[in-house]
C-alpha positions in Angstrom: -6.3 13.9 21.0 -6.8 10.7 19.1 -4.6 9.2 16.7 -2.7 6.3 15.0 0.9 6.4 14.9 2.6 5.1 11.7 6.1 3.7 11.8 8.5 3.5 8.8 11.6 1.6 9.9 13.5 2.7 6.6 17.1 2.0 5.4 18.5 5.7 6.5 16.2 6.4 8.9 13.0 5.7 11.2 9.9 7.8 11.0 6.9 8.3 12.9 4.0 9.9 11.6 0.6 10.9 13.5 -2.5 10.1 11.5 -6.0 11.7 12.9 -9.3 10.1 12.6 -9.7 12.2 9.4 -7.1 9.8 8.1 -4.8 12.7 7.8 -1.6 13.0 8.6 -0.5 15.8 11.1 2.7 15.5 12.9 5.9 13.6 12.5 9.6 12.7 14.0 12.4 11.3 12.0 16.0 9.7 13.5 18.7 8.9 11.4 21.6 6.1 11.6 24.7 5.1 9.3 25.2 2.4 7.0 28.9 1.0 7.2 30.5 -0.3 4.1 33.7 -2.2 5.5 34.6 -3.5 2.1 33.0 -3.9 -1.4 29.7 -5.5 -1.6 29.2 -5.2 2.2 26.0 -2.8 3.5 25.6 -3.2 7.4 23.9 -1.6 10.1 23.9 -1.7 14.0 20.2 -3.0 14.8 20.4 -1.4 18.2 20.8 2.1 16.7 17.8 1.3 14.8 15.9 0.3 18.0 16.9 3.5 19.5 15.6 5.7 16.7 12.0 3.7 17.0 11.9 4.5 20.7 13.2 8.1 19.8 10.6 8.8 17.1 7.6 7.3 19.2 8.5 9.2 22.3 9.0 12.6 20.2 5.6 12.6 19.0 4.0 11.3 22.4 5.8 14.3 23.9 5.0 16.9 21.6 1.3 16.1 21.2 1.0 15.3 25.2 -1.2 12.3 24.4 -0.5 8.8 23.5 -1.6 7.2 20.1 -4.8 4.7 19.9 -2.3 2.3 18.3 1.1 2.1 16.8 1.5 0.1 13.6 4.8 -0.6 11.7 6.4 -0.5 8.5 10.1 -1.7 7.5 12.4 -1.8 4.6 12.7 -5.3 3.0 15.0 -8.0 2.5 17.0 -7.1 6.1 18.7 -10.0 7.8 19.8 -10.3 11.2 21.3 -13.4 12.6 20.3 -13.5 16.5 20.8 -16.0 19.4 17.7 -17.3 21.6 17.5 -14.0 23.4 17.1 -11.9 20.5 20.4 -10.6 20.6 22.1 -9.6 17.1 25.4 -12.0 16.7 26.4 -9.8 13.9 25.5 -6.2 12.4 22.2 -6.5 10.6 22.9 -7.0 6.4 20.7 -4.4 4.6 18.9 -4.9 1.1 22.1 -3.3 -0.6 24.5 -6.0 0.7 25.8 -8.1 -2.3 28.3 -10.1 -1.2 25.9 -13.0 -1.9 25.7 -12.5 -5.9 27.9 -15.2 -6.7 25.3 -17.5 -4.7 22.4 -16.1 -6.5 24.2 -16.3 -9.7 24.9 -20.1 -9.1 21.2 -20.5 -8.1 19.6 -18.8 -11.1 21.5 -20.8 -13.1 19.7 -24.0 -12.0 15.8 -24.9 -12.4 15.6 -24.7 -8.8 16.1 -20.8 -9.3 13.1 -20.7 -11.3 11.2 -22.9 -9.2 11.6 -20.8 -5.9 11.2 -17.7 -8.1 7.7 -18.6 -8.9 6.8 -20.1 -5.7 7.9 -17.2 -3.2 7.3 -14.3 -5.9 11.0 -12.9 -4.8 13.8 -12.3 -7.5 16.7 -14.5 -7.0 19.3 -11.7 -5.9 21.8 -10.8 -3.5 19.2 -8.8 -1.8 17.3 -11.7 -0.9 17.6 -12.8 2.7 17.4 -16.5 1.1 20.6 -15.6 -1.0 22.4 -13.8 2.1 21.7 -17.1 4.3 23.2 -19.4 1.9 26.4 -17.1 1.7 26.8 -17.2 5.4 26.3 -21.2 5.4 29.1 -21.4 2.6 31.6 -18.6 4.0 31.0 -18.8 7.8 30.1 -22.5 8.5 30.9 -22.3 12.2 28.9 -18.9 12.8 26.0 -20.3 10.8 25.9 -23.4 13.2 25.5 -20.7 16.2 22.5 -18.9 14.5 19.4 -19.4 16.7 17.1 -17.8 14.3 17.4 -15.3 10.9 15.1 -12.4 11.5 14.4 -8.8 9.7 14.7 -5.6 11.2 11.0 -5.6 12.2 11.3 -9.1 13.7 14.1 -7.7 16.2 11.9 -4.8 17.1 9.0 -6.7 17.7 11.0 -9.2 19.7 12.0 -6.1 21.8 8.7 -5.4 22.6 7.0 -8.6 23.1 9.7 -11.3 23.5 8.3 -13.5 21.0 9.5 -14.2 17.1 6.8 -13.5 15.0 6.9 -11.9 11.2 3.8 -10.8 9.1 3.2 -12.3 5.7 4.4 -9.1 3.9 7.8 -9.1 5.5 8.0 -12.7 4.9 6.8 -12.6 1.1 10.3 -11.0 0.7 12.7 -13.2 2.0 12.6 -15.7 -0.9 11.6 -18.4 1.8 7.8 -18.1 1.8 5.2 -19.8 -0.3 3.2 -16.6 -1.5 0.2 -18.7 -2.4 0.0 -21.0 0.6 1.1 -18.5 2.8 3.9 -21.0 4.7 7.6 -21.3 4.8 8.6 -22.8 1.3 10.4 -26.4 1.9 12.6 -26.5 -1.1 13.7 -22.7 -0.2 14.5 -24.0 3.5 16.5 -26.7 2.0 18.2 -24.5 -0.3 18.9 -22.0 2.6 20.0 -25.0 5.0 17.5 -24.1 7.8 14.8 -25.6 9.5 11.3 -23.6 10.0 12.2 -23.4 13.3 15.0 -21.0 12.6 12.7 -18.5 11.1 9.7 -16.6 13.3 6.1 -17.6 13.5 3.7 -16.4 10.3 1.2 -14.0 11.3 -1.4 -11.6 9.2 -0.5 -7.9 8.4 -3.7 -6.9 10.9 -2.1 -8.8 13.9 -2.0 -6.6 16.9 -0.4 -7.4 20.4 -1.2 -5.3 23.7 1.5 -6.7 26.0 4.9 -4.6 25.1 7.5 -5.3 27.9 7.3 -2.5 30.5 11.3 -2.5 30.1 11.2 -1.6 26.4 11.7 2.1 27.5 8.4 3.3 26.1 7.1 4.6 29.5 5.3 7.6 27.6 2.9 5.1 26.2 -0.2 3.6 27.8 0.7 0.0 28.8 -2.0 -1.5 26.9 -1.3 0.6 23.5 -2.0 -1.9 20.8 0.9 -2.6 18.4 -0.2 -3.6 14.8 2.7 -5.9 13.1 2.1 -4.0 9.6 3.8 -4.5 6.5 7.0 -3.8 4.2 7.5 -0.5 3.0 6.8 -0.9 -0.6 3.3 -2.4 -0.2 2.4 0.3 2.5 3.4 2.8 0.0 1.0 2.0 -2.4 -2.1 2.5 0.6 -0.6 5.6 1.6 -0.6 7.2 -2.0 -4.1 5.2 -2.9 -2.6 3.3 -5.4 -4.8 0.0 -5.0 -7.0 0.2 -8.2 -6.4 -1.4 -11.2 -4.5 0.6 -13.6 -2.8 2.8 -10.8 0.7 2.3 -9.6 2.6 3.4 -6.8 6.2 4.8 -8.2 8.4 5.6 -4.9 11.9 7.4 -5.2 13.7 7.5 -1.8 17.6 6.1 -1.6 16.5 3.6 -4.1 13.4 3.5 -5.9 10.2 1.3 -7.1 7.2 0.9 -9.1 4.8 -1.4 -7.8 1.0 -2.5 -8.6 -1.6 -3.8 -6.6 -3.7 -6.7 -7.6 -5.2 -10.0 -6.6 -3.0 -12.3 -8.1 0.6 -12.8 -8.7 2.2 -11.6 -12.1 5.6 -12.6 -12.5 8.0 -11.7 -15.5 10.8 -14.5 -15.7 13.0 -12.2 -17.9 12.8 -9.1 -15.7 12.1 -11.0 -12.6 9.6 -8.4 -11.4 8.6 -9.3 -7.7 5.2 -10.1 -6.1 5.1 -9.6 -2.7 2.1 -9.7 0.0 0.3 -7.0 1.6 -2.4 -9.0 3.1 -4.3 -12.4 2.4 -6.0 -10.6 -0.3 -3.7 -8.5 -2.1 -0.5 -8.8 -3.9 1.8 -6.0 -5.0 3.8 -6.7 -7.8 6.4 -4.6 -9.3 10.2 -3.9 -9.5 12.7 -2.4 -7.7 16.0 -0.4 -8.5 19.0 0.2 -6.5 19.8 3.8 -7.2 17.3 6.7 -6.7 18.2 9.3 -4.3 21.7 7.9 -3.4 22.7 8.5 -7.4 21.8 12.2 -6.9 23.4 12.6 -3.6 26.5 10.9 -4.9 26.9 12.9 -7.8 26.0 16.2 -5.3 28.9 15.1 -2.8 31.5 13.6 -5.0 31.2 15.7 -8.3 29.6 19.1 -7.5 31.5 18.8 -3.7 28.5 20.1 -2.1 29.1 18.9 1.6 26.3 20.2 3.8 23.5 18.5 1.5 20.8 20.5 2.9 17.4 21.5 1.3 19.0 24.8 -0.1 21.8 22.7 -1.9 19.1 20.4 -3.5 16.9 23.3 -4.5 19.9 25.4 -6.0 21.3 22.3 -7.6 17.9 21.0 -9.3 16.8 24.8 -10.2 19.6 24.9 -12.3 18.8 22.0 -14.7 15.4 24.0 -15.7 17.6 25.7 -18.4 18.7 22.2 -20.0 16.9 20.5 -22.9 15.5 17.1 -22.5 18.1 14.6 -23.1 21.0 17.1 -21.8 22.2 17.8 -25.1 23.3 14.0 -25.7 24.6 13.3 -22.2 23.2 10.3 -20.8 24.1 8.5 -17.3 23.5 5.1 -16.5 22.7 5.5 -12.5 24.1 1.7 -11.6 26.5 2.8 -9.0 25.5 -0.2 -6.6 24.9 -2.4 -9.4 21.2 -2.7 -10.4 18.0 -4.7 -9.7 15.1 -4.9 -11.9 14.7 -5.4 -15.2 18.4 -5.9 -15.5 19.7 -8.1 -12.2 23.5 -6.9 -13.0 25.2 -6.5 -9.5 28.4 -6.2 -11.5 27.0 -3.1 -13.8 28.5 0.3 -12.8 27.6 3.9 -13.4 28.4 5.3 -16.7 28.3 9.2 -18.0 28.3 8.5 -21.8 28.2 10.7 -24.8 30.6 13.7 -23.0 31.7 16.6 -25.0 33.2 19.9 -24.6 29.9 21.8 -24.3 28.7 20.4 -21.3 28.8 22.0 -18.0 27.8 20.9 -14.5 24.2 21.5 -15.1 24.2 19.0 -17.7 25.7 16.4 -15.6 23.0 17.1 -12.8 20.4 16.6 -15.7 21.4 13.5 -16.9 21.9 11.9 -13.3 17.8 12.9 -12.6 17.1 11.5 -16.4 19.1 8.5 -15.6 17.1 7.8 -12.9 14.1 7.9 -14.2 14.9 6.1 -17.4 16.0 3.2 -14.7 12.4 3.2 -13.4 10.8 3.7 -16.9 12.6 0.3 -17.7 10.7 -1.2 -14.7 7.4 0.1 -15.9 7.8 -1.0 -19.4 8.5 -4.6 -17.9 5.4 -4.4 -16.0 3.3 -3.5 -19.0 5.1 -6.2 -20.8 3.6 -8.7 -18.1 0.0 -7.8 -18.9 -0.3 -4.8 -16.3 -2.1 -1.7 -17.9 -0.8 1.5 -15.8 -2.4 4.6 -16.7 -1.0 6.5 -13.7 1.8 6.9 -11.0 1.0 8.0 -7.7 4.5 9.1 -6.4 5.8 9.0 -3.0 9.3 9.7 -1.6 11.8 12.7 -1.1 11.9 13.3 -4.9 8.6 14.5 -5.1 9.7 18.0 -3.5 11.0 19.0 -6.7 8.5 20.2 -9.3 11.2 19.6 -12.1 12.0 16.0 -11.1 8.4 15.4 -11.3 8.1 16.8 -14.7 10.9 15.0 -16.0 9.5 11.8 -14.5 6.1 12.2 -16.6 7.9 13.2 -19.6 10.1 10.0 -19.6 7.3 7.8 -18.7 4.7 9.6 -20.6 2.2 9.0 -17.5 0.2 11.3 -15.5 1.9 11.7 -12.1 -0.5 12.0 -9.0 1.0 13.5 -5.9 -0.9 13.3 -2.6 0.2 15.8 0.3 1.1 12.7 2.6 3.9 13.0 5.2 5.2 9.5 4.5 3.4 7.1 2.2 4.8 3.9 4.1 4.0 5.3 7.6 0.7 6.6 6.6 -0.1 3.1 4.8 1.0 1.5 8.0 -1.3 3.5 9.9 -3.9 2.9 7.3 -3.7 -0.9 8.3 -4.1 -0.3 11.9 -7.7 1.7 11.2 -8.5 -1.6 9.3 -7.1 -4.0 12.1 -8.6 -2.2 14.9 -12.1 -2.0 13.4 -12.1 1.8 13.0 -12.4 1.6 9.2 -14.3 -1.6 7.1 -11.8 -1.1 4.4 -8.2 0.7 4.2 -8.6 4.6 4.2 -7.7 6.5 1.2 -5.7 9.8 1.3 -7.3 12.9 1.2 -9.1 13.3 -2.3 -9.2 17.4 -1.9 -5.1 17.6 -1.4 -4.1 16.3 -5.2 -1.6 17.6 -7.3 -1.3 16.1 -11.0 1.7 16.7 -13.4 0.9 16.0 -16.7 3.5 15.1 -19.7 4.7 16.9 -22.1 4.1 15.0 -25.3 7.0 16.7 -27.6 9.5 16.0 -24.7 7.9 12.4 -24.4 8.9 11.8 -28.2 12.2 13.4 -27.5 12.8 10.9 -24.5 12.0 7.9 -26.3 14.9 8.3 -28.5 17.5 9.1 -25.2 15.7 5.8 -23.4 16.5 3.8 -26.7 20.1 4.9 -26.5 20.1 4.2 -22.7 19.3 0.7 -23.2 21.7 0.3 -25.9 24.5 1.7 -24.0 24.0 -0.8 -21.1 23.8 -3.8 -23.7 27.4 -2.5 -25.4 29.1 -2.0 -21.8 27.6 -4.8 -20.0 30.8 -7.1 -20.7 33.1 -4.5 -19.9 31.5 -3.7 -16.8 31.8 -7.1 -15.7 35.5 -7.1 -16.6 35.8 -3.9 -14.5 33.8 -5.7 -11.4 35.8 -8.6 -11.8 39.2 -6.7 -11.7 38.1 -4.7 -8.4 37.1 -7.5 -6.8 39.9 -10.3 -7.4 42.9 -8.3 -7.2 
C-alpha cells in the first residue's frame, strides 16, 4: 500500500494522517499530552511527551496498515520555544504560543520605532506569543539561565534533532518567530540584536520542501524503512490552507481548534499595523496572511466544564449541549459573550482582556449562555475577517477546518455572522493533510500542490436575515470591549500585582 504520512504536532495532541496516491486521507492516529499552567501567564509542555506522542502516532499507523509510508511530512503549532543544550536536550519545559509571561516585553517593544520595524520586516505581530518576546523575557528575568542556552528552537526542531542530530528549521516555522526577514529568508540582524542572541543560537534555515533520509536508528521508529524520507514541512496554519484548498484569491481558510485563525494565501505580504495581522511563509513563493485568536474551542470547553459541570467532555456531551442552542434565536436574546479567557490576539492584541458575559437577565437559561459562547467565538473571528478585508484582501468564501466542523449549528452561526459561504471538505485533519501534500510536491509525485477531493464538499450558505441581525449584535460586541477595556486592565493588574 502506497501512502504519505502527514503528521501535525499540535498544542494538545499529535495526529498522523495517511494520505493515499489519490490524495485522500484514509487512516489516522492521535495521541494527547497535557499543558501545565504553574502560575498566571505560564503555558508549558514537556517536549519528551510530545516526542513520545510523535513516535506512537507513526507506529500506530504503520502497525495498523502493515506497511510503511513512502514519506513522512511534518506540520506543527506555531510560536513554541525550547531552550536546549548542545545535545538537543531541553533545559526547561517548552513555552507554548499561549505563554503570556512576556506581555510587558511586547508592550515595551511595541511602543518603540523598533517594534514597528520588526513587525514589517518579520511579518510576526509583536506579542507575547512570539519567540522573539519570549527570548527577551528569559534574558531579562533569567540571565544566568539565558547564558547557558546553546540554541532556542521550536517543537518541530526538537523532533527533527531527535531524528537527525542536526539543528534545521523550515522557512515557515522561522517566519513565525519574529526573528526572520520574510522577504530575504534570512535571520533578521536587528531582531537578533533585540533578542540578544547570535545567528548560531538558532537553527539553519531550509526550504519547506527540504528532506532527509538518514534518521537515527535509535530514534525508536524501527517500524519504518531506514531510508524513509522525512520532509520538514511547514506550520499548522499555513498547511491548513493547503489541506482545505484555500490557495486561491478570494478564498480564506478558517480554523477553530483550541484557538482559531483566519488566513489568506498570496504572493505578497499584506500587513495591517493597526490590527497587526500576520504574514507567514508557506514556502519560497507563497505567503499566508491572516490573524489568530486565542479563544476557540477552549472557550466552549471552559464553559462546559466550569459552567455546565460536564466532566467527561465526550462527543455525546458536546452534541447534547450544541443541539440545545438551535432553539435559541440569533443574538441569544441580548446576551453577548466576549471570549477573551486567555486575553486576545488579533485584532485587539490585548493580553489583559478577559472573558465577559454582558446583558444577563432573568429570562436567560443555560442554552442562552452556550449560544452566546459560540457566537462570541465567531464574533472574534469575524473581527479578524474585517481586519483582513480592510487591508484590501477580498474574501468571498471560507474553507473551514478544525473540531468545530462536526457541529452543523456552529457552522451555520459562523456563516450567518460573517455573511460568507463556508466550504467544508471531508478531510481528516487539514494541517496533517496539508503536510502530506507538501511531500507529494517535494518528492516529485505531483508537479503542484494537490487539492482535496472536489467531489466530497459541503457548502453552508449564510441566512441573510440572520446576518443582518448579527451585524447589530457584532456592533455591540465591539462597543462592549471598548467600554470595558480599562476595567479589564485594572482587574488584570490587580490579580497579577497582588
